C-alpha positions as protocol buffer text, in pm:
chain_id: "A"
residue {
  index: 1
  type: MET
  ca { x: -3 y: -10 z: 0 }
}
residue {
  index: 2
  type: SER
  ca { x: 132 y: 373 z: -133 }
}
residue {
  index: 3
  type: ARG
  ca { x: 181 y: 618 z: 188 }
}
residue {
  index: 4
  type: LEU
  ca { x: -34 y: 826 z: -23 }
}
residue {
  index: 5
  type: ALA
  ca { x: -345 y: 606 z: 22 }
}
residue {
  index: 6
  type: SER
  ca { x: -289 y: 579 z: 396 }
}
residue {
  index: 7
  type: ILE
  ca { x: -259 y: 928 z: 532 }
}
residue {
  index: 8
  type: LYS
  ca { x: -525 y: 1222 z: 495 }
}
residue {
  index: 9
  type: LEU
  ca { x: -570 y: 1497 z: 217 }
}
residue {
  index: 10
  type: SER
  ca { x: -662 y: 1857 z: 291 }
}
residue {
  index: 11
  type: THR
  ca { x: -731 y: 2185 z: 119 }
}
residue {
  index: 12
  type: LEU
  ca { x: -565 y: 2523 z: 186 }
}
residue {
  index: 13
  type: ASP
  ca { x: -750 y: 2821 z: 16 }
}
residue {
  index: 14
  type: LEU
  ca { x: -631 y: 3195 z: -23 }
}
residue {
  index: 15
  type: ALA
  ca { x: -948 y: 3303 z: -227 }
}
residue {
  index: 16
  type: PRO
  ca { x: -730 y: 3378 z: -485 }
}
residue {
  index: 17
  type: ILE
  ca { x: -847 y: 3727 z: -759 }
}
residue {
  index: 18
  type: ARG
  ca { x: -758 y: 3701 z: -1080 }
}
residue {
  index: 19
  type: ASP
  ca { x: -631 y: 4001 z: -1319 }
}
residue {
  index: 20
  type: ASP
  ca { x: -954 y: 3985 z: -1466 }
}
residue {
  index: 21
  type: GLY
  ca { x: -1229 y: 3891 z: -1164 }
}
residue {
  index: 22
  type: ASP
  ca { x: -1277 y: 4043 z: -848 }
}
residue {
  index: 23
  type: ALA
  ca { x: -1307 y: 3975 z: -455 }
}
residue {
  index: 24
  type: ALA
  ca { x: -1675 y: 3838 z: -509 }
}
residue {
  index: 25
  type: GLN
  ca { x: -1579 y: 3579 z: -792 }
}
residue {
  index: 26
  type: ALA
  ca { x: -1271 y: 3432 z: -555 }
}
residue {
  index: 27
  type: LEU
  ca { x: -1510 y: 3390 z: -256 }
}
residue {
  index: 28
  type: HIS
  ca { x: -1774 y: 3208 z: -447 }
}
residue {
  index: 29
  type: ASN
  ca { x: -1513 y: 3008 z: -599 }
}
residue {
  index: 30
  type: SER
  ca { x: -1356 y: 2910 z: -235 }
}
residue {
  index: 31
  type: LEU
  ca { x: -1708 y: 2770 z: -161 }
}
residue {
  index: 32
  type: ALA
  ca { x: -1714 y: 2559 z: -486 }
}
residue {
  index: 33
  type: LEU
  ca { x: -1368 y: 2433 z: -467 }
}
residue {
  index: 34
  type: ALA
  ca { x: -1488 y: 2334 z: -67 }
}
residue {
  index: 35
  type: ARG
  ca { x: -1814 y: 2160 z: -225 }
}
residue {
  index: 36
  type: HIS
  ca { x: -1533 y: 1971 z: -462 }
}
residue {
  index: 37
  type: ALA
  ca { x: -1313 y: 1897 z: -224 }
}
residue {
  index: 38
  type: GLU
  ca { x: -1577 y: 1776 z: 24 }
}
residue {
  index: 39
  type: SER
  ca { x: -1705 y: 1547 z: -277 }
}
residue {
  index: 40
  type: LEU
  ca { x: -1386 y: 1407 z: -311 }
}
residue {
  index: 41
  type: GLY
  ca { x: -1358 y: 1295 z: 39 }
}
residue {
  index: 42
  type: PHE
  ca { x: -1073 y: 1520 z: 170 }
}
residue {
  index: 43
  type: GLU
  ca { x: -1057 y: 1590 z: 541 }
}
residue {
  index: 44
  type: ARG
  ca { x: -1049 y: 1966 z: 606 }
}
residue {
  index: 45
  type: PHE
  ca { x: -1080 y: 2286 z: 410 }
}
residue {
  index: 46
  type: TRP
  ca { x: -871 y: 2558 z: 561 }
}
residue {
  index: 47
  type: VAL
  ca { x: -850 y: 2955 z: 453 }
}
residue {
  index: 48
  type: ALA
  ca { x: -569 y: 3184 z: 556 }
}
residue {
  index: 49
  type: GLU
  ca { x: -562 y: 3533 z: 720 }
}
residue {
  index: 50
  type: HIS
  ca { x: -402 y: 3817 z: 514 }
}
residue {
  index: 51
  type: HIS
  ca { x: -435 y: 4152 z: 485 }
}
residue {
  index: 52
  type: ASN
  ca { x: -333 y: 4439 z: 240 }
}
residue {
  index: 53
  type: MET
  ca { x: -339 y: 4198 z: -47 }
}
residue {
  index: 54
  type: ASP
  ca { x: -501 y: 4299 z: -360 }
}
residue {
  index: 55
  type: GLY
  ca { x: -492 y: 3928 z: -499 }
}
residue {
  index: 56
  type: ILE
  ca { x: -595 y: 3765 z: -177 }
}
residue {
  index: 57
  type: ALA
  ca { x: -983 y: 3765 z: -55 }
}
residue {
  index: 58
  type: SER
  ca { x: -967 y: 3588 z: 257 }
}
residue {
  index: 59
  type: SER
  ca { x: -871 y: 3844 z: 508 }
}
residue {
  index: 60
  type: ALA
  ca { x: -1193 y: 3799 z: 699 }
}
residue {
  index: 61
  type: THR
  ca { x: -1098 y: 3456 z: 767 }
}
residue {
  index: 62
  type: SER
  ca { x: -1424 y: 3375 z: 1037 }
}
residue {
  index: 63
  type: VAL
  ca { x: -1655 y: 3532 z: 784 }
}
residue {
  index: 64
  type: LEU
  ca { x: -1545 y: 3327 z: 517 }
}
residue {
  index: 65
  type: LEU
  ca { x: -1531 y: 3054 z: 702 }
}
residue {
  index: 66
  type: GLY
  ca { x: -1982 y: 3101 z: 785 }
}
residue {
  index: 67
  type: TYR
  ca { x: -2019 y: 3128 z: 415 }
}
residue {
  index: 68
  type: LEU
  ca { x: -1804 y: 2788 z: 368 }
}
residue {
  index: 69
  type: ALA
  ca { x: -1963 y: 2605 z: 641 }
}
residue {
  index: 70
  type: ALA
  ca { x: -2352 y: 2695 z: 543 }
}
residue {
  index: 71
  type: GLY
  ca { x: -2250 y: 2548 z: 173 }
}
residue {
  index: 72
  type: THR
  ca { x: -2094 y: 2260 z: 273 }
}
residue {
  index: 73
  type: SER
  ca { x: -2249 y: 1963 z: 480 }
}
residue {
  index: 74
  type: ARG
  ca { x: -1940 y: 1728 z: 619 }
}
residue {
  index: 75
  type: ILE
  ca { x: -1586 y: 1864 z: 553 }
}
residue {
  index: 76
  type: ARG
  ca { x: -1407 y: 2028 z: 866 }
}
residue {
  index: 77
  type: LEU
  ca { x: -1355 y: 2379 z: 833 }
}
residue {
  index: 78
  type: GLY
  ca { x: -1093 y: 2609 z: 958 }
}
residue {
  index: 79
  type: ALA
  ca { x: -820 y: 2864 z: 969 }
}
residue {
  index: 80
  type: GLY
  ca { x: -504 y: 2836 z: 861 }
}
residue {
  index: 81
  type: GLY
  ca { x: -431 y: 3022 z: 1014 }
}
residue {
  index: 82
  type: VAL
  ca { x: -605 y: 3319 z: 1219 }
}
residue {
  index: 83
  type: MET
  ca { x: -299 y: 3563 z: 1279 }
}
residue {
  index: 84
  type: LEU
  ca { x: -307 y: 3562 z: 1648 }
}
residue {
  index: 85
  type: PRO
  ca { x: -65 y: 3860 z: 1720 }
}
residue {
  index: 86
  type: ASN
  ca { x: -321 y: 4094 z: 1526 }
}
residue {
  index: 87
  type: HIS
  ca { x: -616 y: 3980 z: 1751 }
}
residue {
  index: 88
  type: ALA
  ca { x: -754 y: 3987 z: 2121 }
}
residue {
  index: 89
  type: PRO
  ca { x: -811 y: 3634 z: 2170 }
}
residue {
  index: 90
  type: LEU
  ca { x: -1129 y: 3692 z: 2328 }
}
residue {
  index: 91
  type: VAL
  ca { x: -1283 y: 3764 z: 2005 }
}
residue {
  index: 92
  type: ILE
  ca { x: -1133 y: 3520 z: 1832 }
}
residue {
  index: 93
  type: ALA
  ca { x: -1284 y: 3246 z: 2101 }
}
residue {
  index: 94
  type: GLU
  ca { x: -1609 y: 3443 z: 2022 }
}
residue {
  index: 95
  type: GLN
  ca { x: -1598 y: 3424 z: 1671 }
}
residue {
  index: 96
  type: PHE
  ca { x: -1489 y: 3031 z: 1636 }
}
residue {
  index: 97
  type: GLY
  ca { x: -1673 y: 2998 z: 1938 }
}
residue {
  index: 98
  type: THR
  ca { x: -2012 y: 3091 z: 1732 }
}
residue {
  index: 99
  type: LEU
  ca { x: -1920 y: 2892 z: 1427 }
}
residue {
  index: 100
  type: ALA
  ca { x: -1879 y: 2567 z: 1645 }
}
residue {
  index: 101
  type: THR
  ca { x: -2207 y: 2690 z: 1813 }
}
residue {
  index: 102
  type: LEU
  ca { x: -2382 y: 2682 z: 1487 }
}
residue {
  index: 103
  type: TYR
  ca { x: -2174 y: 2407 z: 1298 }
}
residue {
  index: 104
  type: PRO
  ca { x: -2059 y: 2173 z: 1599 }
}
residue {
  index: 105
  type: GLY
  ca { x: -1793 y: 1928 z: 1498 }
}
residue {
  index: 106
  type: ARG
  ca { x: -1686 y: 2120 z: 1185 }
}
residue {
  index: 107
  type: ILE
  ca { x: -1519 y: 2388 z: 1329 }
}
residue {
  index: 108
  type: GLU
  ca { x: -1091 y: 2409 z: 1385 }
}
residue {
  index: 109
  type: LEU
  ca { x: -900 y: 2653 z: 1456 }
}
residue {
  index: 110
  type: GLY
  ca { x: -542 y: 2710 z: 1325 }
}
residue {
  index: 111
  type: LEU
  ca { x: -296 y: 2954 z: 1482 }
}
residue {
  index: 112
  type: GLY
  ca { x: 0 y: 3129 z: 1349 }
}
residue {
  index: 113
  type: ARG
  ca { x: 245 y: 3333 z: 1551 }
}
residue {
  index: 114
  type: ALA
  ca { x: 377 y: 3574 z: 1277 }
}
residue {
  index: 115
  type: PRO
  ca { x: 179 y: 3881 z: 1233 }
}
residue {
  index: 116
  type: GLY
  ca { x: 193 y: 3805 z: 844 }
}
residue {
  index: 117
  type: ALA
  ca { x: 173 y: 4156 z: 721 }
}
residue {
  index: 118
  type: ASP
  ca { x: 391 y: 4511 z: 707 }
}
residue {
  index: 119
  type: GLN
  ca { x: 425 y: 4739 z: 976 }
}
residue {
  index: 120
  type: TYR
  ca { x: 154 y: 4991 z: 846 }
}
residue {
  index: 121
  type: THR
  ca { x: -96 y: 4736 z: 818 }
}
residue {
  index: 122
  type: ALA
  ca { x: -19 y: 4581 z: 1157 }
}
residue {
  index: 123
  type: HIS
  ca { x: -88 y: 4939 z: 1297 }
}
residue {
  index: 124
  type: ALA
  ca { x: -403 y: 4969 z: 1102 }
}
residue {
  index: 125
  type: LEU
  ca { x: -527 y: 4640 z: 1242 }
}
residue {
  index: 126
  type: ARG
  ca { x: -422 y: 4677 z: 1607 }
}
residue {
  index: 127
  type: ARG
  ca { x: -422 y: 5042 z: 1664 }
}
residue {
  index: 128
  type: SER
  ca { x: -350 y: 5073 z: 2038 }
}
residue {
  index: 129
  type: ARG
  ca { x: -300 y: 4697 z: 2086 }
}
residue {
  index: 130
  type: ASP
  ca { x: 41 y: 4587 z: 2173 }
}
residue {
  index: 131
  type: GLY
  ca { x: 32 y: 4290 z: 2006 }
}
residue {
  index: 132
  type: SER
  ca { x: 335 y: 4062 z: 1937 }
}
residue {
  index: 133
  type: ALA
  ca { x: 472 y: 3763 z: 1837 }
}
residue {
  index: 134
  type: ASP
  ca { x: 669 y: 3766 z: 2188 }
}
residue {
  index: 135
  type: ASP
  ca { x: 303 y: 3708 z: 2310 }
}
residue {
  index: 136
  type: PHE
  ca { x: 233 y: 3432 z: 2158 }
}
residue {
  index: 137
  type: PRO
  ca { x: 252 y: 3123 z: 2420 }
}
residue {
  index: 138
  type: ASN
  ca { x: 21 y: 3320 z: 2643 }
}
residue {
  index: 139
  type: ASP
  ca { x: -215 y: 3419 z: 2385 }
}
residue {
  index: 140
  type: VAL
  ca { x: -253 y: 3061 z: 2300 }
}
residue {
  index: 141
  type: GLU
  ca { x: -317 y: 2965 z: 2678 }
}
residue {
  index: 142
  type: GLU
  ca { x: -576 y: 3213 z: 2721 }
}
residue {
  index: 143
  type: LEU
  ca { x: -779 y: 3127 z: 2408 }
}
residue {
  index: 144
  type: GLN
  ca { x: -777 y: 2784 z: 2511 }
}
residue {
  index: 145
  type: ALA
  ca { x: -881 y: 2887 z: 2864 }
}
residue {
  index: 146
  type: TYR
  ca { x: -1180 y: 3075 z: 2688 }
}
residue {
  index: 147
  type: LEU
  ca { x: -1278 y: 2797 z: 2467 }
}
residue {
  index: 148
  type: GLY
  ca { x: -1269 y: 2550 z: 2758 }
}
residue {
  index: 149
  type: PRO
  ca { x: -1528 y: 2473 z: 3076 }
}
residue {
  index: 150
  type: ARG
  ca { x: -1612 y: 2791 z: 3238 }
}
residue {
  index: 151
  type: GLN
  ca { x: -1385 y: 2803 z: 3538 }
}
residue {
  index: 152
  type: GLU
  ca { x: -1611 y: 2926 z: 3858 }
}
residue {
  index: 153
  type: GLY
  ca { x: -1472 y: 3281 z: 3964 }
}
residue {
  index: 154
  type: GLN
  ca { x: -1405 y: 3328 z: 3559 }
}
residue {
  index: 155
  type: ARG
  ca { x: -1416 y: 3690 z: 3528 }
}
residue {
  index: 156
  type: VAL
  ca { x: -1409 y: 3709 z: 3154 }
}
residue {
  index: 157
  type: ILE
  ca { x: -1586 y: 3450 z: 2960 }
}
residue {
  index: 158
  type: ALA
  ca { x: -1680 y: 3412 z: 2554 }
}
residue {
  index: 159
  type: MET
  ca { x: -2013 y: 3343 z: 2439 }
}
residue {
  index: 160
  type: PRO
  ca { x: -2024 y: 3183 z: 2218 }
}
residue {
  index: 161
  type: GLY
  ca { x: -1702 y: 2992 z: 2278 }
}
residue {
  index: 162
  type: ALA
  ca { x: -1695 y: 2885 z: 2667 }
}
residue {
  index: 163
  type: GLY
  ca { x: -1703 y: 2466 z: 2671 }
}
residue {
  index: 164
  type: THR
  ca { x: -1691 y: 2457 z: 2282 }
}
residue {
  index: 165
  type: ASN
  ca { x: -1318 y: 2327 z: 2290 }
}
residue {
  index: 166
  type: VAL
  ca { x: -1266 y: 2438 z: 1946 }
}
residue {
  index: 167
  type: PRO
  ca { x: -977 y: 2190 z: 1863 }
}
residue {
  index: 168
  type: ILE
  ca { x: -691 y: 2414 z: 1805 }
}
residue {
  index: 169
  type: TRP
  ca { x: -338 y: 2368 z: 1549 }
}
residue {
  index: 170
  type: LEU
  ca { x: -24 y: 2561 z: 1558 }
}
residue {
  index: 171
  type: LEU
  ca { x: 112 y: 2632 z: 1254 }
}
residue {
  index: 172
  type: GLY
  ca { x: 512 y: 2766 z: 1179 }
}
residue {
  index: 173
  type: SER
  ca { x: 733 y: 2810 z: 934 }
}
residue {
  index: 174
  type: SER
  ca { x: 1043 y: 2821 z: 1140 }
}
residue {
  index: 175
  type: LEU
  ca { x: 1118 y: 2641 z: 1531 }
}
residue {
  index: 176
  type: PHE
  ca { x: 937 y: 2814 z: 1744 }
}
residue {
  index: 177
  type: SER
  ca { x: 600 y: 2648 z: 1707 }
}
residue {
  index: 178
  type: ALA
  ca { x: 700 y: 2368 z: 1656 }
}
residue {
  index: 179
  type: ARG
  ca { x: 830 y: 2338 z: 2019 }
}
residue {
  index: 180
  type: LEU
  ca { x: 542 y: 2487 z: 2161 }
}
residue {
  index: 181
  type: ALA
  ca { x: 295 y: 2258 z: 1942 }
}
residue {
  index: 182
  type: GLY
  ca { x: 520 y: 1929 z: 2128 }
}
residue {
  index: 183
  type: ILE
  ca { x: 479 y: 2073 z: 2482 }
}
residue {
  index: 184
  type: LYS
  ca { x: 133 y: 2167 z: 2465 }
}
residue {
  index: 185
  type: GLY
  ca { x: 84 y: 1814 z: 2313 }
}
residue {
  index: 186
  type: LEU
  ca { x: -119 y: 2041 z: 1969 }
}
residue {
  index: 187
  type: PRO
  ca { x: -121 y: 1932 z: 1615 }
}
residue {
  index: 188
  type: TYR
  ca { x: 109 y: 2072 z: 1398 }
}
residue {
  index: 189
  type: ALA
  ca { x: 91 y: 2239 z: 1061 }
}
residue {
  index: 190
  type: PHE
  ca { x: 424 y: 2323 z: 877 }
}
residue {
  index: 191
  type: ALA
  ca { x: 409 y: 2617 z: 626 }
}
residue {
  index: 192
  type: SER
  ca { x: 653 y: 2407 z: 393 }
}
residue {
  index: 193
  type: HIS
  ca { x: 359 y: 2558 z: 99 }
}
residue {
  index: 194
  type: PHE
  ca { x: 593 y: 2878 z: 79 }
}
residue {
  index: 195
  type: ALA
  ca { x: 897 y: 2820 z: 360 }
}
residue {
  index: 196
  type: PRO
  ca { x: 1014 y: 2461 z: 320 }
}
residue {
  index: 197
  type: ARG
  ca { x: 1370 y: 2588 z: 449 }
}
residue {
  index: 198
  type: TYR
  ca { x: 1305 y: 2435 z: 836 }
}
residue {
  index: 199
  type: LEU
  ca { x: 1104 y: 2146 z: 731 }
}
residue {
  index: 200
  type: HIS
  ca { x: 1262 y: 1881 z: 875 }
}
residue {
  index: 201
  type: GLU
  ca { x: 1420 y: 2018 z: 1185 }
}
residue {
  index: 202
  type: ALA
  ca { x: 1045 y: 2169 z: 1264 }
}
residue {
  index: 203
  type: ILE
  ca { x: 878 y: 1816 z: 1250 }
}
residue {
  index: 204
  type: ARG
  ca { x: 1184 y: 1655 z: 1452 }
}
residue {
  index: 205
  type: ILE
  ca { x: 1173 y: 1934 z: 1732 }
}
residue {
  index: 206
  type: TYR
  ca { x: 782 y: 1911 z: 1742 }
}
residue {
  index: 207
  type: ARG
  ca { x: 823 y: 1540 z: 1775 }
}
residue {
  index: 208
  type: ASN
  ca { x: 1104 y: 1550 z: 2020 }
}
residue {
  index: 209
  type: HIS
  ca { x: 908 y: 1771 z: 2275 }
}
residue {
  index: 210
  type: PHE
  ca { x: 586 y: 1624 z: 2198 }
}
residue {
  index: 211
  type: ARG
  ca { x: 395 y: 1561 z: 2546 }
}
residue {
  index: 212
  type: PRO
  ca { x: 50 y: 1373 z: 2545 }
}
residue {
  index: 213
  type: SER
  ca { x: -246 y: 1605 z: 2634 }
}
residue {
  index: 214
  type: GLU
  ca { x: -625 y: 1582 z: 2690 }
}
residue {
  index: 215
  type: VAL
  ca { x: -648 y: 1639 z: 2284 }
}
residue {
  index: 216
  type: LEU
  ca { x: -356 y: 1416 z: 2109 }
}
residue {
  index: 217
  type: ASP
  ca { x: -109 y: 1135 z: 2282 }
}
residue {
  index: 218
  type: LYS
  ca { x: 84 y: 1084 z: 1977 }
}
residue {
  index: 219
  type: PRO
  ca { x: 236 y: 1369 z: 1783 }
}
residue {
  index: 220
  type: TYR
  ca { x: 44 y: 1454 z: 1487 }
}
residue {
  index: 221
  type: VAL
  ca { x: 256 y: 1655 z: 1155 }
}
residue {
  index: 222
  type: MET
  ca { x: 42 y: 1806 z: 883 }
}
residue {
  index: 223
  type: LEU
  ca { x: 249 y: 1965 z: 595 }
}
residue {
  index: 224
  type: GLY
  ca { x: 149 y: 2233 z: 343 }
}
residue {
  index: 225
  type: VAL
  ca { x: 206 y: 2127 z: -25 }
}
residue {
  index: 226
  type: PRO
  ca { x: 157 y: 2328 z: -357 }
}
residue {
  index: 227
  type: LEU
  ca { x: -3 y: 2133 z: -630 }
}
residue {
  index: 228
  type: LEU
  ca { x: 33 y: 2227 z: -952 }
}
residue {
  index: 229
  type: ALA
  ca { x: -110 y: 1937 z: -1134 }
}
residue {
  index: 230
  type: ALA
  ca { x: -213 y: 1856 z: -1472 }
}
residue {
  index: 231
  type: ASP
  ca { x: -288 y: 1559 z: -1760 }
}
residue {
  index: 232
  type: SER
  ca { x: 103 y: 1633 z: -1862 }
}
residue {
  index: 233
  type: ASP
  ca { x: 432 y: 1725 z: -1694 }
}
residue {
  index: 234
  type: GLU
  ca { x: 425 y: 2004 z: -1991 }
}
residue {
  index: 235
  type: GLN
  ca { x: 57 y: 2161 z: -1934 }
}
residue {
  index: 236
  type: ALA
  ca { x: 164 y: 2165 z: -1572 }
}
residue {
  index: 237
  type: GLN
  ca { x: 497 y: 2328 z: -1621 }
}
residue {
  index: 238
  type: HIS
  ca { x: 325 y: 2586 z: -1852 }
}
residue {
  index: 239
  type: LEU
  ca { x: 26 y: 2599 z: -1583 }
}
residue {
  index: 240
  type: ALA
  ca { x: 223 y: 2659 z: -1308 }
}
residue {
  index: 241
  type: THR
  ca { x: 409 y: 2985 z: -1481 }
}
residue {
  index: 242
  type: SER
  ca { x: 92 y: 3166 z: -1288 }
}
residue {
  index: 243
  type: ALA
  ca { x: 226 y: 3038 z: -980 }
}
residue {
  index: 244
  type: TYR
  ca { x: 580 y: 3164 z: -1083 }
}
residue {
  index: 245
  type: GLN
  ca { x: 432 y: 3511 z: -1142 }
}
residue {
  index: 246
  type: ARG
  ca { x: 238 y: 3537 z: -850 }
}
residue {
  index: 247
  type: ILE
  ca { x: 531 y: 3476 z: -628 }
}
residue {
  index: 248
  type: LEU
  ca { x: 753 y: 3653 z: -835 }
}
residue {
  index: 249
  type: ALA
  ca { x: 549 y: 3972 z: -771 }
}
residue {
  index: 250
  type: LEU
  ca { x: 525 y: 3915 z: -380 }
}
residue {
  index: 251
  type: ILE
  ca { x: 882 y: 3952 z: -379 }
}
residue {
  index: 252
  type: ARG
  ca { x: 893 y: 4241 z: -580 }
}
residue {
  index: 253
  type: GLY
  ca { x: 611 y: 4377 z: -381 }
}
residue {
  index: 254
  type: GLN
  ca { x: 342 y: 4434 z: -689 }
}
residue {
  index: 255
  type: SER
  ca { x: -1 y: 4338 z: -721 }
}
residue {
  index: 256
  type: LEU
  ca { x: -84 y: 3995 z: -623 }
}
residue {
  index: 257
  type: VAL
  ca { x: -385 y: 3931 z: -878 }
}
residue {
  index: 258
  type: GLN
  ca { x: -325 y: 3579 z: -1062 }
}
residue {
  index: 259
  type: ARG
  ca { x: -197 y: 3621 z: -1370 }
}
residue {
  index: 260
  type: LYS
  ca { x: -249 y: 3434 z: -1688 }
}
residue {
  index: 261
  type: PRO
  ca { x: -15 y: 3136 z: -1806 }
}
residue {
  index: 262
  type: VAL
  ca { x: 280 y: 3226 z: -2020 }
}
residue {
  index: 263
  type: ALA
  ca { x: 500 y: 3073 z: -2307 }
}
residue {
  index: 264
  type: SER
  ca { x: 821 y: 3106 z: -2121 }
}
residue {
  index: 265
  type: MET
  ca { x: 932 y: 3300 z: -1772 }
}
residue {
  index: 266
  type: ASP
  ca { x: 1256 y: 3402 z: -1975 }
}
residue {
  index: 267
  type: GLY
  ca { x: 1243 y: 3784 z: -1963 }
}
residue {
  index: 268
  type: LEU
  ca { x: 1017 y: 3803 z: -1676 }
}
residue {
  index: 269
  type: TRP
  ca { x: 1266 y: 3717 z: -1426 }
}
residue {
  index: 270
  type: LEU
  ca { x: 1641 y: 3790 z: -1315 }
}
residue {
  index: 271
  type: PRO
  ca { x: 1843 y: 3489 z: -1210 }
}
residue {
  index: 272
  type: HIS
  ca { x: 1820 y: 3564 z: -847 }
}
residue {
  index: 273
  type: GLU
  ca { x: 1475 y: 3589 z: -864 }
}
residue {
  index: 274
  type: ARG
  ca { x: 1436 y: 3210 z: -1005 }
}
residue {
  index: 275
  type: GLN
  ca { x: 1622 y: 3113 z: -749 }
}
residue {
  index: 276
  type: ALA
  ca { x: 1372 y: 3246 z: -493 }
}
residue {
  index: 277
  type: VAL
  ca { x: 1099 y: 3148 z: -655 }
}
residue {
  index: 278
  type: GLY
  ca { x: 1215 y: 2786 z: -665 }
}
residue {
  index: 279
  type: GLU
  ca { x: 1313 y: 2794 z: -339 }
}
residue {
  index: 280
  type: PHE
  ca { x: 932 y: 2890 z: -222 }
}
residue {
  index: 281
  type: LEU
  ca { x: 821 y: 2648 z: -430 }
}
residue {
  index: 282
  type: GLY
  ca { x: 1075 y: 2380 z: -292 }
}
residue {
  index: 283
  type: LEU
  ca { x: 825 y: 2103 z: -206 }
}
residue {
  index: 284
  type: ALA
  ca { x: 584 y: 2199 z: -486 }
}
residue {
  index: 285
  type: ALA
  ca { x: 446 y: 1866 z: -693 }
}
residue {
  index: 286
  type: ILE
  ca { x: 439 y: 1963 z: -1010 }
}
residue {
  index: 287
  type: GLY
  ca { x: 362 y: 1795 z: -1327 }
}
residue {
  index: 288
  type: GLY
  ca { x: 130 y: 1493 z: -1456 }
}
residue {
  index: 289
  type: PRO
  ca { x: -43 y: 1227 z: -1254 }
}
residue {
  index: 290
  type: GLN
  ca { x: 282 y: 1001 z: -1226 }
}
residue {
  index: 291
  type: THR
  ca { x: 528 y: 1255 z: -1189 }
}
residue {
  index: 292
  type: VAL
  ca { x: 315 y: 1428 z: -854 }
}
residue {
  index: 293
  type: ARG
  ca { x: 290 y: 1071 z: -749 }
}
residue {
  index: 294
  type: GLN
  ca { x: 662 y: 1014 z: -698 }
}
residue {
  index: 295
  type: ARG
  ca { x: 681 y: 1370 z: -533 }
}
residue {
  index: 296
  type: LEU
  ca { x: 478 y: 1324 z: -301 }
}
residue {
  index: 297
  type: GLU
  ca { x: 556 y: 960 z: -179 }
}
residue {
  index: 298
  type: GLN
  ca { x: 895 y: 1055 z: -199 }
}
residue {
  index: 299
  type: LEU
  ca { x: 765 y: 1318 z: 68 }
}
residue {
  index: 300
  type: LEU
  ca { x: 576 y: 1089 z: 281 }
}
residue {
  index: 301
  type: GLU
  ca { x: 878 y: 839 z: 306 }
}
residue {
  index: 302
  type: GLN
  ca { x: 1113 y: 1160 z: 416 }
}
residue {
  index: 303
  type: THR
  ca { x: 867 y: 1316 z: 693 }
}
residue {
  index: 304
  type: GLU
  ca { x: 587 y: 1047 z: 770 }
}
residue {
  index: 305
  type: ALA
  ca { x: 364 y: 1306 z: 761 }
}
residue {
  index: 306
  type: ASP
  ca { x: 2 y: 1235 z: 901 }
}
residue {
  index: 307
  type: GLU
  ca { x: -148 y: 1440 z: 653 }
}
residue {
  index: 308
  type: LEU
  ca { x: -88 y: 1709 z: 352 }
}
residue {
  index: 309
  type: ILE
  ca { x: -256 y: 2026 z: 277 }
}
residue {
  index: 310
  type: PHE
  ca { x: -254 y: 2151 z: -43 }
}
residue {
  index: 311
  type: THR
  ca { x: -277 y: 2509 z: -215 }
}
residue {
  index: 312
  type: CYS
  ca { x: -339 y: 2519 z: -558 }
}
residue {
  index: 313
  type: ASP
  ca { x: -241 y: 2834 z: -793 }
}
residue {
  index: 314
  type: LEU
  ca { x: -357 y: 2799 z: -1121 }
}
residue {
  index: 315
  type: TYR
  ca { x: -519 y: 3054 z: -1324 }
}
residue {
  index: 316
  type: ASP
  ca { x: -868 y: 2878 z: -1434 }
}
residue {
  index: 317
  type: PHE
  ca { x: -1096 y: 2757 z: -1191 }
}
residue {
  index: 318
  type: ALA
  ca { x: -1148 y: 2437 z: -1367 }
}
residue {
  index: 319
  type: ASP
  ca { x: -800 y: 2372 z: -1401 }
}
residue {
  index: 320
  type: ARG
  ca { x: -780 y: 2396 z: -1033 }
}
residue {
  index: 321
  type: LEU
  ca { x: -1089 y: 2180 z: -970 }
}
residue {
  index: 322
  type: HIS
  ca { x: -892 y: 1910 z: -1250 }
}
residue {
  index: 323
  type: ALA
  ca { x: -577 y: 1916 z: -1006 }
}
residue {
  index: 324
  type: PHE
  ca { x: -780 y: 1802 z: -714 }
}
residue {
  index: 325
  type: ASP
  ca { x: -906 y: 1557 z: -904 }
}
residue {
  index: 326
  type: ILE
  ca { x: -579 y: 1408 z: -1042 }
}
residue {
  index: 327
  type: LEU
  ca { x: -472 y: 1428 z: -655 }
}
residue {
  index: 328
  type: ALA
  ca { x: -775 y: 1245 z: -562 }
}
residue {
  index: 329
  type: GLU
  ca { x: -737 y: 959 z: -828 }
}
residue {
  index: 330
  type: LEU
  ca { x: -375 y: 901 z: -719 }
}
residue {
  index: 331
  type: GLN
  ca { x: -437 y: 840 z: -372 }
}
residue {
  index: 332
  type: ARG
  ca { x: -729 y: 590 z: -460 }
}
residue {
  index: 333
  type: GLY
  ca { x: -458 y: 411 z: -684 }
}
């Protein structure tokens, strides 16, 4: 039995906005993709918090999750993630407590330590709040308390929220959250879909520091993987140029709207930019079915991950749906 056949598959969506589209189209596509992932039997569908980015429509994460939950029936839905330094833990507890109350057993909460924004955006989000990544461990603990059973004498409660015990994941692209997730006995998701550099070290630290908890008796690792799959290697390489252009724009501080595939990236990037884009996509599964299968089986053999969560930054929505069809077919064997 292949490793791919024995693990769970999930989707991470950023509600991408095309150069000829708008946010409404992106949000409707997000629901259509969630329904598609549900029909394929995927485990979860997460959306990510990003701000001040004209090509991403998932900034109001909890609001979008309510829309997705209303339009689906079984798939687990969550944040991948909420950037906790941007928010008071009580507010997040109330938001996700409300979602969990309306859609019991389907809502989960991935937490990130980085602000995920530049200093101007961070100031606009927080105003006078002194949010800091250094506060992350205490903020996680405070949030867990709000979502847990109400304690006698507790002066501040989350309502809805108290007693919902919304499942919490810790997310990371470096090593800090790996250690914290292990110590707290929480599931850990590594952001290898854009920052694969510390992948193996983060997994090792998480597993070495893991302590069984009320929610988890052994380590559970989920890895982010960019999926750029098509019917052939040649077609996939062509479609992948949309993702290359978007990452190049991110590096340059330009507009992040999705752009059409191009015949060649020659002349669009400089050598050092090509290298940077390649490092960003270091864990990407790019190619036809067999190439993607080999890539994922190799990744699973190297990491022994419990679950893979896939981004898919293809320009045409039909191509995105088809990429997940290919993935599901690969898992079925």
